[in-house]
Structure formats: C-alpha cells, structure tokens
TILOMAR-814191 format. One record per residue (C-alpha): residue in three letters; x, y, z negated. Coordinates in nm, 2 decimals, padded with zeros to 4 digits, m for minus. Example, Ala and Ser with C-alpha at 12.3 -4.5 7.8 and 13.67 -1.06 7.14 Angstrom:
2
('ala', (01.23, m00.45, m00.78))
('ser', (01.37, m00.11, m00.71))
//
This chain:
187
('met', (01.60, m05.12, m05.74))
('ala', (01.37, m05.27, m06.00))
('gly', (01.04, m05.13, m06.12))
('leu', (00.96, m05.29, m06.46))
('gly', (00.61, m05.40, m06.56))
('asn', (00.39, m05.69, m06.63))
('pro', (00.21, m05.90, m06.36))
('gly', (m00.16, m05.95, m06.37))
('asp', (m00.48, m05.74, m06.33))
('glu', (m00.51, m05.67, m06.70))
('tyr', (m00.19, m05.46, m06.70))
('val', (m00.28, m05.25, m06.39))
('leu', (m00.28, m04.88, m06.49))
('thr', (m00.12, m04.93, m06.83))
('pro', (00.18, m04.72, m06.95))
('his', (00.41, m05.03, m06.95))
('asn', (00.35, m05.07, m06.57))
('leu', (00.48, m04.73, m06.46))
('gly', (00.79, m04.90, m06.32))
('phe', (00.57, m05.12, m06.10))
('met', (00.37, m04.80, m05.99))
('ala', (00.68, m04.61, m05.90))
('ala', (00.83, m04.90, m05.71))
('asp', (00.51, m04.94, m05.51))
('glu', (00.52, m04.56, m05.44))
('ile', (00.87, m04.59, m05.30))
('ala', (00.76, m04.89, m05.09))
('ser', (00.46, m04.71, m04.95))
('arg', (00.68, m04.41, m04.85))
('cys', (00.90, m04.66, m04.66))
('gly', (00.60, m04.83, m04.49))
('ala', (00.65, m05.14, m04.70))
('arg', (00.47, m05.35, m04.95))
('ile', (00.64, m05.53, m05.25))
('ser', (00.49, m05.88, m05.19))
('arg', (00.76, m06.12, m05.09))
('pro', (00.81, m06.39, m05.36))
('glu', (01.18, m06.42, m05.44))
('gly', (01.29, m06.61, m05.74))
('gln', (01.11, m06.46, m06.03))
('ala', (01.02, m06.13, m05.86))
('leu', (00.82, m05.98, m05.58))
('thr', (01.04, m05.79, m05.34))
('ala', (01.05, m05.57, m05.02))
('arg', (01.35, m05.47, m04.81))
('val', (01.34, m05.10, m04.74))
('val', (01.56, m04.82, m04.60))
('leu', (01.53, m04.51, m04.83))
('glu', (01.73, m04.20, m04.75))
('gly', (01.95, m04.40, m04.51))
('thr', (02.02, m04.66, m04.77))
('glu', (01.92, m05.02, m04.74))
('ala', (01.77, m05.14, m05.07))
('ile', (01.58, m05.43, m05.22))
('leu', (01.27, m05.31, m05.42))
('ala', (01.18, m05.56, m05.69))
('lys', (00.89, m05.61, m05.93))
('pro', (01.00, m05.88, m06.18))
('gln', (00.73, m06.13, m06.26))
('thr', (00.88, m06.25, m06.58))
('tyr', (00.68, m06.00, m06.79))
('met', (00.86, m05.70, m06.94))
('asn', (01.06, m05.86, m07.21))
('leu', (01.23, m06.11, m06.98))
('ser', (01.29, m05.87, m06.68))
('gly', (01.66, m05.93, m06.70))
('leu', (01.63, m06.28, m06.57))
('ala', (01.48, m06.17, m06.24))
('val', (01.71, m05.87, m06.21))
('arg', (02.03, m06.08, m06.27))
('ala', (01.92, m06.34, m06.02))
('leu', (01.86, m06.07, m05.75))
('leu', (02.19, m05.89, m05.82))
('glu', (02.37, m06.22, m05.79))
('arg', (02.18, m06.32, m05.47))
('tyr', (02.25, m06.00, m05.29))
('glu', (02.60, m05.94, m05.45))
('val', (02.50, m05.60, m05.58))
('pro', (02.72, m05.45, m05.86))
('ala', (02.54, m05.33, m06.17))
('glu', (02.64, m04.97, m06.10))
('asp', (02.43, m04.98, m05.79))
('leu', (02.11, m05.08, m05.97))
('ile', (01.83, m04.84, m06.03))
('val', (01.57, m04.93, m06.28))
('leu', (01.23, m04.76, m06.31))
('ile', (01.07, m04.78, m06.65))
('asp', (00.82, m04.62, m06.89))
('asp', (00.96, m04.47, m07.21))
('val', (00.74, m04.42, m07.52))
('asp', (01.00, m04.19, m07.68))
('leu', (00.99, m03.93, m07.41))
('pro', (00.71, m03.67, m07.39))
('phe', (00.42, m03.77, m07.16))
('gly', (00.48, m03.68, m06.80))
('ser', (00.86, m03.61, m06.84))
('leu', (01.13, m03.78, m06.65))
('arg', (01.48, m03.87, m06.78))
('ile', (01.74, m04.00, m06.55))
('arg', (02.06, m04.16, m06.69))
('gln', (02.37, m04.34, m06.54))
('arg', (02.42, m04.56, m06.85))
('gly', (02.34, m04.59, m07.21))
('ser', (02.16, m04.80, m07.47))
('ala', (01.82, m04.96, m07.42))
('gly', (01.67, m04.77, m07.71))
('ser', (01.35, m04.93, m07.81))
('his', (01.27, m05.07, m07.45))
('asn', (01.26, m05.45, m07.44))
('gly', (01.28, m05.46, m07.06))
('leu', (01.61, m05.27, m07.06))
('lys', (01.74, m05.48, m07.35))
('ser', (01.67, m05.79, m07.14))
('ile', (01.85, m05.64, m06.84))
('ile', (02.16, m05.53, m07.04))
('arg', (02.18, m05.88, m07.21))
('glu', (02.15, m06.07, m06.88))
('ile', (02.38, m05.87, m06.66))
('lys', (02.62, m05.79, m06.94))
('ala', (02.64, m05.42, m06.84))
('asn', (02.48, m05.10, m06.92))
('gly', (02.63, m04.89, m06.64))
('phe', (02.32, m04.87, m06.42))
('ile', (02.08, m04.58, m06.34))
('arg', (01.76, m04.56, m06.53))
('val', (01.46, m04.34, m06.42))
('arg', (01.26, m04.32, m06.75))
('met', (00.90, m04.19, m06.73))
('gly', (00.77, m04.04, m07.06))
('ile', (00.45, m04.19, m07.20))
('met', (00.47, m04.06, m07.57))
('pro', (00.11, m04.06, m07.71))
('glu', (m00.04, m03.73, m07.81))
('arg', (m00.09, m03.85, m08.16))
('pro', (00.11, m04.10, m08.36))
('thr', (00.00, m04.46, m08.30))
('gly', (00.05, m04.75, m08.54))
('asp', (00.10, m05.02, m08.28))
('arg', (00.32, m04.93, m07.99))
('ala', (00.27, m05.26, m07.81))
('asp', (m00.11, m05.20, m07.81))
('tyr', (m00.06, m04.85, m07.68))
('val', (00.17, m04.94, m07.39))
('leu', (m00.06, m05.22, m07.29))
('ser', (m00.38, m05.01, m07.30))
('arg', (m00.51, m04.86, m06.98))
('phe', (m00.46, m04.49, m06.92))
('arg', (m00.74, m04.26, m07.00))
('lys', (m00.92, m04.12, m06.69))
('ala', (m00.80, m03.77, m06.79))
('glu', (m00.44, m03.88, m06.78))
('leu', (m00.45, m04.04, m06.42))
('gly', (m00.37, m03.71, m06.24))
('ser', (m00.05, m03.66, m06.46))
('val', (00.04, m04.03, m06.42))
('thr', (00.02, m04.00, m06.04))
('ala', (00.23, m03.69, m06.04))
('met', (00.49, m03.84, m06.26))
('val', (00.51, m04.16, m06.04))
('glu', (00.56, m03.94, m05.74))
('arg', (00.83, m03.74, m05.91))
('ala', (01.00, m04.06, m06.01))
('ala', (01.00, m04.17, m05.65))
('asp', (01.14, m03.82, m05.54))
('ala', (01.41, m03.86, m05.81))
('val', (01.52, m04.19, m05.66))
('gly', (01.53, m04.03, m05.32))
('thr', (01.74, m03.75, m05.46))
('thr', (01.97, m03.99, m05.63))
('leu', (02.04, m04.17, m05.31))
('arg', (02.08, m03.86, m05.10))
('glu', (02.26, m03.62, m05.33))
('gly', (02.38, m03.84, m05.62))
('val', (02.27, m03.90, m05.98))
('glu', (02.41, m03.58, m06.12))
('ala', (02.19, m03.38, m05.87))
('ala', (01.88, m03.59, m05.97))
('met', (01.95, m03.54, m06.34))
('thr', (01.98, m03.16, m06.30))
('leu', (01.66, m03.14, m06.10))
('tyr', (01.44, m03.39, m06.28))
('asn', (01.55, m03.41, m06.65))
('arg', (01.29, m03.17, m06.77))
('arg', (00.93, m03.18, m06.88))
('gln', (00.69, m03.12, m06.59))
('ile', (00.33, m03.22, m06.60))
('ser', (00.11, m03.14, m06.29))
//
C-alpha cells in the first residue's frame, strides 16, 4: 500500500499530501508508525483486516513516486494487482472518494510515474477529491498550498473514510468498497 505525497514540513497539510495522511491513519489504526527507511520510502509492516501489508510513503517527491513503489513491489515480490495507492485528485469534488481497480492516471503525475515504472495500470486507487471551490489558474500552486482552517474537519473525515475504504477493500473486496464509498460525502 502506498500513500503518495511530498516529504518535508512545507508540504504537511497540503492537498497533495492526502495520500501520506491516509497511510498514516491506517498505520495509526494498526498501532504502527510509518518511519522505517527502506530504499526511497518510509515503511511500516502492519496487519489490516487479517492481511499482512507494507505501508509506504515514497520519499521521492510526488512526480517520481513510481521509483519507490516499483522497488518495494520487487523487493517484496508483490504483483501490481495487489497494490493499493492512496492519492489526492483535483478533478474530483472536494471530500469525495473514488475507488478504481485500474485505469489511466488522468492528470496525476504520481500515478503516471507508478504506471510508467511498474508497466501496469491494474492496481487499486483510492482517490480523495480536492477540487477547489473556484477555478484556479495554477493547479500546482493549489495542491501545494496548505488547507484552510475551515477545510480541516472535512479533510480529517475524508482521510478517515479513505482508511475505512481500504479496510473494506481488504475485508469484502474492491467491488464492495466501490459501491459503498464512490459517492460524495462531506462530514
């Protein structure tokens, strides 16, 4: 399982780090902390819903996430179809989740990097919607700017639902998770 984001204090609580936040939420629920340096990522071994998993936060910065993900898949001999990637998605309404088993990367450079490096697109994505309320001229600036204080409650709820969705995926399958979570829901 890989939560995508950017390392460094300047990126904490930015939309592009939702993957890191969701991975940390899953680790916390498992009584773990993602802190073990391994290749180009920080990792933690966990058992979630009876499934042993490696939680990873690539430290390569978003646009090169595939380098760390590929190295971990190879090291642990994990097939691409067993990979779950947690990411932000600027094209989805703020607060929504979208789970998919495969597909294109869309406009997401982290997903593009993973698809390019592992030469596969048949892995599960848990996308967390961060579409701005108003159109913005510079998407890069938007995804790297800190959340507004008024958004933090919704961000926390979305991260918790993303962690719940991963649990459902492991326990009941991706179809059940898609049915349950692929709708807009802001707390």
